[in-house]
Backbone as CSV, one residue per row, in Angstrom:
resi,resn,N_x,N_y,N_z,CA_x,CA_y,CA_z,C_x,C_y,C_z
1,MET,0.821,-1.203,0.000,0.000,0.000,0.000,0.857,1.256,0.000
2,LYS,1.983,1.250,0.725,2.867,2.408,0.745,3.367,2.721,-0.655
3,ARG,3.716,1.664,-1.446,4.196,1.894,-2.802,3.093,2.502,-3.662
4,ILE,1.837,2.068,-3.470,0.716,2.611,-4.233,0.537,4.091,-3.953
5,LEU,0.543,4.484,-2.677,0.368,5.886,-2.315,1.507,6.733,-2.849
6,THR,2.725,6.203,-2.820,3.876,6.919,-3.365,3.708,7.158,-4.852
7,CYS,3.186,6.164,-5.570,2.972,6.302,-7.018,2.004,7.426,-7.327
8,ILE,0.884,7.479,-6.584,-0.126,8.495,-6.833,0.409,9.874,-6.505
9,ALA,1.148,9.984,-5.410,1.735,11.272,-5.043,2.743,11.730,-6.088
10,ALA,3.547,10.807,-6.583,4.550,11.148,-7.591,3.897,11.641,-8.870
11,ALA,2.758,11.061,-9.227,2.070,11.473,-10.447,1.642,12.921,-10.359
12,GLY,1.205,13.362,-9.193,0.781,14.736,-9.028,1.930,15.711,-8.999
13,ALA,3.121,15.232,-8.710,4.266,16.122,-8.550,5.069,16.310,-9.830
14,CYS,4.825,15.469,-10.846,5.654,15.495,-12.046,4.982,16.250,-13.176
15,GLY,5.786,16.876,-14.019,5.260,17.505,-15.223,4.985,16.444,-16.267
16,LEU,3.752,16.387,-16.773,3.368,15.346,-17.696,3.168,15.948,-19.074
17,SER,3.798,15.372,-20.105,3.698,15.927,-21.446,3.925,14.844,-22.488
18,GLN,3.602,15.190,-23.740,3.874,14.324,-24.877,3.273,12.935,-24.707
19,ALA,2.038,12.877,-24.223,1.421,11.579,-24.004,-0.083,11.689,-24.148
20,THR,-0.723,10.549,-24.377,-2.169,10.479,-24.466,-2.663,9.372,-23.553
21,VAL,-3.614,9.686,-22.675,-4.291,8.668,-21.889,-5.482,8.179,-22.709
22,VAL,-5.544,6.876,-22.965,-6.597,6.276,-23.778,-7.659,5.683,-22.860
23,ASP,-8.918,5.984,-23.146,-10.049,5.473,-22.358,-11.237,5.429,-23.311
24,THR,-11.443,4.290,-24.004,-12.348,4.291,-25.142,-12.989,2.927,-25.362
25,THR,-14.075,2.926,-26.132,-14.655,1.698,-26.686,-14.736,1.802,-28.207
26,ASP,-14.122,2.827,-28.777,-14.140,3.062,-30.219,-13.232,2.050,-30.919
27,ALA,-13.817,1.196,-31.765,-13.057,0.123,-32.406,-11.932,0.665,-33.278
28,GLY,-12.152,1.792,-33.936,-11.113,2.368,-34.777,-9.925,2.861,-33.984
29,VAL,-10.196,3.512,-32.859,-9.127,4.006,-31.999,-8.322,2.839,-31.433
30,ILE,-9.026,1.786,-31.033,-8.363,0.620,-30.446,-7.497,-0.088,-31.491
31,SER,-8.037,-0.240,-32.702,-7.283,-0.883,-33.774,-6.019,-0.104,-34.101
32,ALA,-6.125,1.225,-34.140,-4.953,2.057,-34.428,-3.924,1.941,-33.316
33,PHE,-4.382,1.902,-32.073,-3.474,1.777,-30.932,-2.710,0.456,-30.996
34,GLN,-3.404,-0.635,-31.307,-2.796,-1.962,-31.283,-2.007,-2.304,-32.542
35,SER,-2.119,-1.473,-33.575,-1.439,-1.756,-34.834,0.075,-1.806,-34.654
36,GLY,0.682,-2.908,-35.053,2.132,-3.036,-35.025,2.739,-3.326,-33.676
37,ILE,1.920,-3.623,-32.663,2.471,-3.922,-31.340,1.986,-5.294,-30.867
38,ALA,2.593,-5.809,-29.800,2.213,-7.115,-29.259,0.888,-7.018,-28.525
39,VAL,-0.008,-7.966,-28.792,-1.296,-8.050,-28.094,-1.405,-9.445,-27.505
40,ASN,-1.434,-9.541,-26.178,-1.484,-10.842,-25.520,-2.856,-11.057,-24.900
41,THR,-3.547,-12.095,-25.348,-4.896,-12.386,-24.857,-4.874,-13.258,-23.595
42,PHE,-3.702,-13.716,-23.187,-3.499,-14.574,-22.015,-4.086,-15.976,-22.198
43,GLU,-4.511,-16.319,-23.424,-5.102,-17.642,-23.636,-4.056,-18.740,-23.681
44,SER,-2.822,-18.391,-23.981,-1.771,-19.408,-24.074,-0.449,-18.807,-23.602
45,VAL,-0.194,-18.895,-22.316,1.055,-18.398,-21.735,1.924,-19.606,-21.389
46,PRO,3.146,-19.676,-21.902,3.994,-20.856,-21.695,4.115,-21.255,-20.228
47,THR,3.932,-22.524,-19.949,4.080,-23.179,-18.636,3.049,-22.732,-17.609
48,ARG,2.081,-21.911,-17.989,1.090,-21.411,-17.037,-0.290,-22.034,-17.302
49,THR,-1.044,-22.273,-16.235,-2.393,-22.828,-16.332,-3.361,-21.895,-15.612
50,PRO,-4.303,-21.287,-16.318,-5.243,-20.370,-15.665,-6.066,-21.067,-14.584
51,GLN,-6.340,-20.329,-13.524,-7.170,-20.866,-12.449,-8.644,-20.575,-12.744
52,PRO,-9.492,-21.598,-12.817,-10.911,-21.357,-13.097,-11.597,-20.664,-11.913
53,ILE,-12.399,-19.638,-12.203,-13.219,-18.992,-11.184,-14.590,-18.694,-11.785
54,THR,-15.612,-18.696,-10.937,-16.970,-18.379,-11.384,-17.543,-17.177,-10.646
55,SER,-16.741,-16.569,-9.761,-17.138,-15.340,-9.066,-15.885,-14.614,-8.612
56,TYR,-16.026,-13.332,-8.323,-14.882,-12.516,-7.889,-14.833,-12.499,-6.366
57,THR,-14.226,-13.537,-5.826,-14.165,-13.721,-4.372,-12.754,-13.459,-3.876
58,ALA,-12.629,-12.715,-2.807,-11.312,-12.454,-2.211,-10.942,-13.575,-1.250
59,GLY,-9.630,-13.856,-1.172,-9.125,-14.775,-0.165,-9.063,-16.231,-0.549
60,ASP,-9.357,-16.562,-1.805,-9.250,-17.957,-2.240,-7.812,-18.269,-2.639
61,PRO,-7.289,-19.425,-2.268,-5.917,-19.786,-2.650,-5.756,-19.827,-4.166
62,VAL,-4.582,-19.389,-4.633,-4.281,-19.387,-6.061,-3.183,-20.418,-6.331
63,ALA,-3.394,-21.250,-7.327,-2.417,-22.293,-7.666,-1.129,-21.665,-8.187
64,ALA,0.001,-22.227,-7.799,1.312,-21.683,-8.190,1.487,-21.639,-9.701
65,THR,0.866,-22.569,-10.409,1.028,-22.625,-11.860,0.240,-21.533,-12.593
66,SER,-0.549,-20.746,-11.855,-1.331,-19.671,-12.473,-0.610,-18.328,-12.445
67,PHE,0.438,-18.214,-11.634,1.128,-16.936,-11.483,1.930,-16.576,-12.734
68,VAL,1.974,-15.275,-13.037,2.712,-14.797,-14.207,3.751,-13.774,-13.768
69,PHE,5.004,-14.031,-14.143,6.107,-13.102,-13.860,6.757,-12.662,-15.169
70,ASP,7.573,-13.533,-15.776,8.289,-13.174,-17.000,8.048,-14.182,-18.120
71,GLN,6.909,-14.873,-18.063,6.623,-15.894,-19.078,6.202,-15.299,-20.424
72,ILE,5.866,-14.009,-20.454,5.491,-13.329,-21.691,6.686,-12.482,-22.128
73,SER,7.161,-12.712,-23.323,8.359,-12.030,-23.812,8.182,-10.515,-23.814
74,GLY,9.196,-9.814,-23.257,9.223,-8.355,-23.307,8.593,-7.651,-22.136
75,VAL,8.038,-8.394,-21.175,7.345,-7.756,-20.066,7.433,-8.632,-18.817
76,GLN,7.436,-7.982,-17.651,7.443,-8.686,-16.369,6.371,-8.080,-15.466
77,PHE,5.782,-8.918,-14.592,4.655,-8.486,-13.761,4.937,-8.703,-12.276
78,SER,4.277,-7.886,-11.448,4.361,-8.014,-9.998,3.076,-7.446,-9.391
79,VAL,2.853,-7.723,-8.105,1.751,-7.090,-7.372,2.299,-6.347,-6.144
80,GLY,3.548,-5.861,-6.265,4.214,-5.290,-5.103,4.924,-6.414,-4.355
81,GLY,5.382,-6.143,-3.155,6.091,-7.180,-2.420,7.392,-7.536,-3.098
82,GLY,7.715,-8.820,-3.172,8.968,-9.268,-3.752,8.837,-9.543,-5.237
83,VAL,9.699,-8.925,-6.041,9.695,-9.173,-7.480,10.059,-10.639,-7.724
84,GLY,9.257,-11.314,-8.535,9.476,-12.728,-8.788,8.869,-13.631,-7.733
85,THR,8.322,-13.036,-6.669,7.664,-13.811,-5.614,6.178,-13.503,-5.562
86,ASN,5.841,-12.219,-5.529,4.443,-11.788,-5.472,4.005,-11.355,-6.877
87,MET,3.126,-12.143,-7.467,2.781,-11.957,-8.881,1.272,-12.003,-9.089
88,PRO,0.782,-11.362,-10.178,-0.613,-11.555,-10.557,-0.801,-12.957,-11.117
89,ALA,-2.052,-13.318,-11.397,-2.333,-14.671,-11.872,-3.309,-14.655,-13.039
90,LEU,-3.279,-15.762,-13.791,-4.245,-15.968,-14.862,-5.496,-16.615,-14.285
91,PHE,-6.653,-16.064,-14.661,-7.930,-16.613,-14.221,-8.791,-16.914,-15.441
92,SER,-9.340,-18.120,-15.496,-10.263,-18.508,-16.552,-11.675,-18.277,-16.026
93,LEU,-12.392,-17.338,-16.638,-13.711,-16.936,-16.149,-14.785,-17.889,-16.669
94,GLY,-15.626,-18.354,-15.766,-16.701,-19.266,-16.142,-18.017,-18.882,-15.489
95,GLY,-19.062,-19.602,-15.829,-20.370,-19.344,-15.238,-20.887,-17.961,-15.608
96,ALA,-21.450,-17.269,-14.627,-22.077,-15.970,-14.870,-21.086,-14.886,-15.268
97,ILE,-19.789,-15.079,-14.983,-18.797,-14.035,-15.292,-17.990,-14.345,-16.549
98,ALA,-18.332,-15.413,-17.260,-17.553,-15.824,-18.437,-17.458,-14.716,-19.474
99,GLY,-18.505,-13.904,-19.619,-18.517,-12.846,-20.622,-17.665,-11.650,-20.281
100,ASP,-17.042,-11.623,-19.106,-16.220,-10.475,-18.706,-14.833,-10.489,-19.338
101,ALA,-14.427,-11.610,-19.925,-13.158,-11.653,-20.672,-13.404,-11.077,-22.056
102,LYS,-12.459,-10.301,-22.557,-12.639,-9.697,-23.880,-12.324,-10.679,-24.990
103,SER,-11.252,-11.468,-24.818,-10.854,-12.466,-25.815,-10.771,-13.815,-25.117
104,GLY,-11.512,-14.797,-25.619,-11.500,-16.101,-24.962,-12.115,-16.027,-23.576
105,THR,-11.477,-16.704,-22.623,-12.009,-16.723,-21.251,-10.981,-16.311,-20.204
106,THR,-9.721,-16.114,-20.602,-8.650,-15.909,-19.630,-8.273,-14.443,-19.486
107,VAL,-8.101,-14.010,-18.225,-7.698,-12.639,-17.907,-6.551,-12.683,-16.902
108,LEU,-5.919,-11.523,-16.699,-4.887,-11.383,-15.670,-5.472,-10.590,-14.516
109,GLY,-5.299,-11.096,-13.289,-5.878,-10.417,-12.139,-4.930,-10.348,-10.959
110,PRO,-5.215,-9.448,-10.005,-4.333,-9.251,-8.848,-4.419,-10.399,-7.846
111,VAL,-3.321,-10.586,-7.116,-3.218,-11.605,-6.073,-2.630,-10.951,-4.835
112,ASP,-3.106,-11.350,-3.666,-2.603,-10.776,-2.417,-1.248,-11.386,-2.045
113,PHE,-0.578,-10.761,-1.073,0.754,-11.222,-0.669,0.731,-12.618,-0.051
114,ASP,-0.449,-13.077,0.398,-0.551,-14.438,0.941,-0.964,-15.443,-0.131
115,PHE,-0.840,-15.040,-1.413,-1.099,-15.908,-2.563,-2.564,-16.338,-2.653
116,THR,-3.452,-15.412,-2.293,-4.887,-15.623,-2.456,-5.461,-14.544,-3.372
117,THR,-6.627,-14.800,-3.913,-7.273,-13.837,-4.808,-7.496,-12.506,-4.094
118,LYS,-7.333,-11.417,-4.850,-7.484,-10.080,-4.266,-8.549,-9.295,-5.043
119,PHE,-9.760,-9.810,-5.047,-10.878,-9.091,-5.640,-11.546,-8.278,-4.537
120,GLY,-10.878,-7.185,-4.193,-11.334,-6.320,-3.119,-10.461,-5.089,-3.040
121,PRO,-10.485,-4.369,-1.922,-9.707,-3.127,-1.791,-8.204,-3.358,-1.953
122,GLY,-7.526,-2.359,-2.499,-6.070,-2.391,-2.574,-5.494,-3.198,-3.716
123,ALA,-6.304,-3.577,-4.696,-5.791,-4.361,-5.825,-4.787,-3.543,-6.639
124,PHE,-3.720,-4.223,-7.095,-2.584,-3.505,-7.674,-1.777,-4.452,-8.537
125,ILE,-1.443,-4.032,-9.760,-0.508,-4.767,-10.614,0.503,-3.768,-11.150
126,GLU,1.784,-4.123,-11.089,2.807,-3.270,-11.694,3.580,-4.063,-12.744
127,VAL,4.119,-3.311,-13.705,4.705,-3.903,-14.901,6.073,-3.289,-15.159
128,TYR,6.964,-4.112,-15.716,8.298,-3.634,-16.084,8.596,-4.062,-17.516
129,PHE,9.121,-3.120,-18.303,9.542,-3.409,-19.667,11.061,-3.286,-19.737
130,PRO,11.788,-4.395,-19.801,13.257,-4.330,-19.889,13.731,-3.488,-21.073
131,VAL,12.988,-3.546,-22.184,13.229,-2.661,-23.322,12.017,-1.728,-23.408
132,LYS,12.250,-0.437,-23.313,11.157,0.525,-23.188,10.248,0.534,-24.415
133,VAL,8.985,0.907,-24.175,7.967,0.910,-25.220,7.274,2.272,-25.273
134,ALA,6.514,2.490,-26.345,5.801,3.753,-26.518,4.332,3.662,-26.122
135,LYS,3.764,2.444,-26.104,2.345,2.268,-25.806,2.138,1.110,-24.836
136,VAL,1.193,1.296,-23.916,0.727,0.211,-23.049,-0.782,0.345,-22.946
137,GLY,-1.523,-0.719,-23.284,-2.970,-0.653,-23.215,-3.586,-2.016,-22.960
138,PHE,-4.865,-2.043,-22.571,-5.552,-3.301,-22.268,-7.038,-3.014,-22.045
139,TRP,-7.837,-4.073,-22.082,-9.248,-3.982,-21.731,-9.426,-4.193,-20.228
140,LEU,-10.272,-3.375,-19.629,-10.634,-3.547,-18.230,-11.942,-4.324,-18.115
141,ASN,-12.027,-5.157,-17.093,-13.225,-5.951,-16.827,-14.457,-5.051,-16.663
142,PRO,-15.551,-5.311,-17.411,-16.725,-4.438,-17.329,-17.531,-4.582,-16.038
143,SER,-17.327,-5.680,-15.307,-18.115,-5.915,-14.094,-17.408,-5.482,-12.815
144,LEU,-16.143,-5.030,-12.957,-15.384,-4.619,-11.778,-15.187,-3.103,-11.795
145,GLY,-14.113,-2.577,-11.193,-14.018,-1.141,-10.976,-13.082,-0.388,-11.897
146,ASP,-13.140,0.950,-11.792,-12.202,1.825,-12.489,-10.812,1.689,-11.876
147,VAL,-9.802,2.142,-12.603,-8.429,2.066,-12.101,-7.686,3.362,-12.384
148,PHE,-6.621,3.550,-11.655,-5.644,4.618,-11.898,-4.459,3.970,-12.591
149,ILE,-4.029,4.519,-13.733,-2.872,3.982,-14.445,-1.746,5.007,-14.454
150,LEU,-0.519,4.512,-14.436,0.654,5.383,-14.354,1.783,4.789,-15.174
151,ALA,2.323,5.596,-16.080,3.492,5.193,-16.867,4.715,5.926,-16.335
152,ALA,5.841,5.212,-16.235,7.089,5.794,-15.734,8.237,5.381,-16.645
153,ASP,9.390,6.028,-16.446,10.536,5.720,-17.298,11.200,4.394,-16.930
154,THR,10.918,3.878,-15.736,11.394,2.561,-15.321,10.488,2.089,-14.189
155,ASN,10.802,0.954,-13.608,10.113,0.493,-12.406,11.194,0.168,-11.386
156,PHE,11.271,0.990,-10.347,12.353,0.880,-9.367,12.449,-0.515,-8.760
157,ALA,11.301,-1.138,-8.490,11.313,-2.445,-7.838,12.043,-3.486,-8.681
158,PHE,12.000,-3.348,-9.995,12.644,-4.300,-10.891,14.067,-3.883,-11.233
159,SER,14.251,-2.608,-11.582,15.541,-2.155,-12.115,16.482,-1.590,-11.054
160,GLY,15.930,-1.117,-9.926,16.743,-0.456,-8.915,17.128,0.963,-9.275
161,LEU,16.613,1.461,-10.400,16.945,2.808,-10.871,15.881,3.812,-10.422
162,PRO,16.265,5.085,-10.275,15.281,6.112,-9.914,14.139,6.135,-10.929
163,GLU,12.938,6.327,-10.429,11.738,6.229,-11.248,11.075,7.597,-11.405
164,THR,10.800,7.999,-12.644,10.152,9.275,-12.923,8.828,9.034,-13.634
165,THR,7.754,9.617,-13.128,6.438,9.481,-13.752,6.396,10.260,-15.062
166,LEU,5.829,9.623,-16.098,5.682,10.243,-17.409,4.255,10.716,-17.653
167,GLU,3.277,9.922,-17.235,1.874,10.245,-17.474,1.000,9.369,-16.595
168,SER,-0.197,9.858,-16.265,-1.110,9.068,-15.446,-2.531,9.530,-15.675
169,GLY,-3.495,8.732,-15.197,-4.890,9.115,-15.299,-5.791,8.032,-14.743
170,THR,-7.034,8.392,-14.438,-8.041,7.432,-13.992,-8.901,7.047,-15.185
171,VAL,-9.127,5.739,-15.374,-9.811,5.231,-16.561,-10.910,4.256,-16.149
172,GLY,-11.838,3.970,-17.110,-13.076,3.314,-16.748,-13.183,1.831,-17.023
173,ALA,-13.895,1.135,-16.138,-14.186,-0.283,-16.302,-14.955,-0.521,-17.598
174,GLY,-14.661,-1.637,-18.265,-15.332,-1.970,-19.505,-14.777,-1.275,-20.727
175,HIS,-13.697,-0.510,-20.565,-13.094,0.241,-21.658,-11.716,-0.312,-22.002
176,PHE,-11.276,-0.016,-23.233,-9.873,-0.222,-23.578,-9.125,1.016,-23.085
177,VAL,-8.111,0.808,-22.268,-7.426,1.927,-21.614,-5.924,1.780,-21.778
178,GLY,-5.207,2.876,-21.579,-3.761,2.809,-21.649,-3.131,4.173,-21.800
179,ILE,-1.861,4.173,-22.111,-1.093,5.405,-22.300,-0.230,5.247,-23.538
180,GLU,-0.230,6.299,-24.375,0.585,6.319,-25.581,1.532,7.506,-25.518
181,ARG,2.806,7.269,-25.763,3.832,8.308,-25.724,4.345,8.601,-27.130
182,ALA,4.957,9.766,-27.277,5.508,10.154,-28.578,6.756,9.347,-28.928
183,SER,7.430,8.814,-27.929,8.625,7.996,-28.160,8.622,6.825,-27.186
184,ALA,9.484,5.847,-27.437,9.531,4.644,-26.608,10.310,4.926,-25.326
185,ASP,9.620,5.503,-24.324,10.288,5.825,-23.061,9.581,5.240,-21.843
186,ILE,8.592,4.358,-22.053,7.888,3.730,-20.930,8.639,2.470,-20.505
187,GLY,9.181,2.484,-19.295,9.863,1.315,-18.755,9.110,0.672,-17.615
188,GLY,8.141,1.397,-17.055,7.353,0.889,-15.949,5.906,1.318,-16.075
189,PHE,5.000,0.513,-15.522,3.573,0.814,-15.619,2.885,0.257,-14.384
190,LYS,1.902,1.004,-13.858,1.168,0.562,-12.680,-0.330,0.658,-12.913
191,ILE,-1.064,-0.335,-12.404,-2.523,-0.380,-12.482,-3.038,-0.495,-11.051
192,ILE,-3.789,0.511,-10.615,-4.190,0.607,-9.204,-5.701,0.761,-9.112
193,ALA,-6.371,-0.123,-8.401,-7.820,-0.032,-8.230,-8.180,1.242,-7.472
194,VAL,-9.248,1.909,-7.896,-9.699,3.111,-7.190,-11.026,2.866,-6.481
195,SER,-11.450,1.599,-6.439,-12.657,1.242,-5.701,-12.406,-0.083,-4.999
196,ASP,-13.411,-0.585,-4.292,-13.277,-1.857,-3.589,-13.540,-3.055,-4.500
197,GLN,-13.760,-2.813,-5.787,-14.144,-3.897,-6.684,-12.970,-4.559,-7.398
198,ALA,-11.779,-4.032,-7.269,-10.597,-4.565,-7.964,-10.772,-4.474,-9.470
199,PHE,-10.074,-5.343,-10.223,-10.092,-5.280,-11.684,-9.459,-6.541,-12.247
200,THR,-9.689,-6.807,-13.522,-8.873,-7.743,-14.298,-8.591,-7.076,-15.632
201,VAL,-7.543,-7.557,-16.337,-7.184,-6.989,-17.639,-7.116,-8.095,-18.682
202,ASP,-7.380,-7.705,-19.937,-7.315,-8.643,-21.053,-6.738,-7.923,-22.265
203,ASP,-6.296,-8.687,-23.257,-5.691,-8.141,-24.485,-4.594,-7.131,-24.136
204,PHE,-3.662,-7.526,-23.306,-2.581,-6.647,-22.871,-1.689,-6.314,-24.065
205,SER,-1.597,-5.019,-24.397,-0.956,-4.563,-25.635,0.217,-3.640,-25.302
206,PHE,1.383,-3.892,-25.913,2.534,-3.037,-25.628,3.509,-3.020,-26.804
207,GLY,4.231,-1.899,-26.935,5.195,-1.698,-28.016,4.929,-0.332,-28.620
208,PRO,5.549,0.050,-29.691,6.785,-0.572,-30.174,7.975,-0.086,-29.369
209,THR,9.082,-0.789,-29.477,10.324,-0.328,-28.868,10.975,0.686,-29.797
210,ALA,11.990,1.380,-29.310,12.721,2.332,-30.153,13.399,1.571,-31.286
211,PRO,13.356,2.084,-32.513,13.979,1.372,-33.636,15.489,1.269,-33.464
212,VAL,16.029,0.124,-33.834,17.476,-0.088,-33.793,18.059,0.394,-35.116
213,PRO,19.073,1.261,-35.112,19.638,1.757,-36.377,20.127,0.626,-37.261
214,GLU,19.872,0.760,-38.568,20.411,-0.215,-39.520,21.939,-0.144,-39.491
215,PRO,22.632,-1.262,-39.773,24.105,-1.247,-39.752,24.699,-0.140,-40.600
216,ALA,24.135,0.085,-41.804,24.667,1.129,-42.684,24.463,2.507,-42.071
217,THR,23.293,2.707,-41.439,23.004,3.988,-40.800,23.964,4.236,-39.650
218,GLY,24.217,3.175,-38.861,25.148,3.313,-37.752,26.546,3.643,-38.218
219,ALA,26.965,3.021,-39.319,28.303,3.285,-39.848,28.426,4.725,-40.331
220,LEU,27.383,5.219,-41.007,27.397,6.603,-41.469,27.463,7.576,-40.299
221,LEU,26.712,7.260,-39.232,26.728,8.118,-38.053,28.121,8.167,-37.436
222,LEU,28.772,7.019,-37.313,30.115,6.980,-36.742,31.108,7.732,-37.620
223,ALA,30.950,7.575,-38.948,31.852,8.276,-39.858,31.679,9.780,-39.733
224,GLY,30.438,10.229,-39.595,30.171,11.657,-39.436,30.772,12.206,-38.163
225,LEU,30.627,11.438,-37.073,31.197,11.884,-35.800,32.720,11.948,-35.876
226,ALA,33.321,10.970,-36.558,34.776,10.962,-36.701,35.246,12.167,-37.512
227,THR,34.514,12.516,-38.558,34.875,13.677,-39.391,34.814,14.960,-38.586
228,LEU,33.747,15.105,-37.765,33.619,16.294,-36.925,34.774,16.391,-35.939
229,ALA,35.146,15.245,-35.372,36.246,15.243,-34.408,37.556,15.680,-35.064
230,LEU,37.800,15.200,-36.294,39.029,15.559,-37.008,39.042,17.054,-37.343
231,ARG,37.889,17.590,-37.735,37.817,19.018,-38.063,38.101,19.873,-36.828
232,ARG,37.528,19.479,-35.714,37.776,20.243,-34.486,39.249,20.192,-34.095
233,ARG,39.851,19.005,-34.256,41.256,18.846,-33.897,42.133,19.726,-34.819
234,ALA,41.768,19.776,-36.124,42.544,20.595,-37.070,42.432,22.075,-36.728
235,ARG,41.219,22.498,-36.334,41.056,23.912,-35.971,41.849,24.254,-34.713
236,GLY,41.941,23.270,-33.814,42.685,23.513,-32.566,44.162,23.651,-32.845
């Protein structure tokens, strides 16, 4: 909880620019956002087995094989606590709540520090991108609550580096939500429940990373820098 409050306070203290908070059900906007980036529906995560649930109950034990940390390429997940120890989990929605998943039946949801379901107050998921991205977005469960989202240049808990907030906002349940930046500078992301209803996410979308210079482009850049250095040395 202390980390959550710190995140919200930091968001209010930082200058936020060059970003868009997305909160929409417009199919065209969503398609444009997801174009060219990774979209994970959570239906097939390597070595993981979703835990079946038919209601959003807090305090139920979660199977170890349902937890997700770094099984999805390019992203890592946590719920606070110990990185690699306290993780969100995959839940397969059935019965009356089956329609709350956007794609298939599987969603990602928060888990408490005692490894039980956390469909209640204080729900929290944080994300780390080892290679920074320009967009992070996902569908929020329509039957649960709104959330506060925050994008940062890194995630201190994972990287150990100082963390600076880039953009934040409160977004609505049942919507596709996220943050889009002008450049690939998002290294950390947080999803924080703002009600007692918690949340789940689906179609987790992220990317693109900063383009890697082509070998020829890199060589030209180095040659240009070398020429400038020689000219300065000659003038000296």
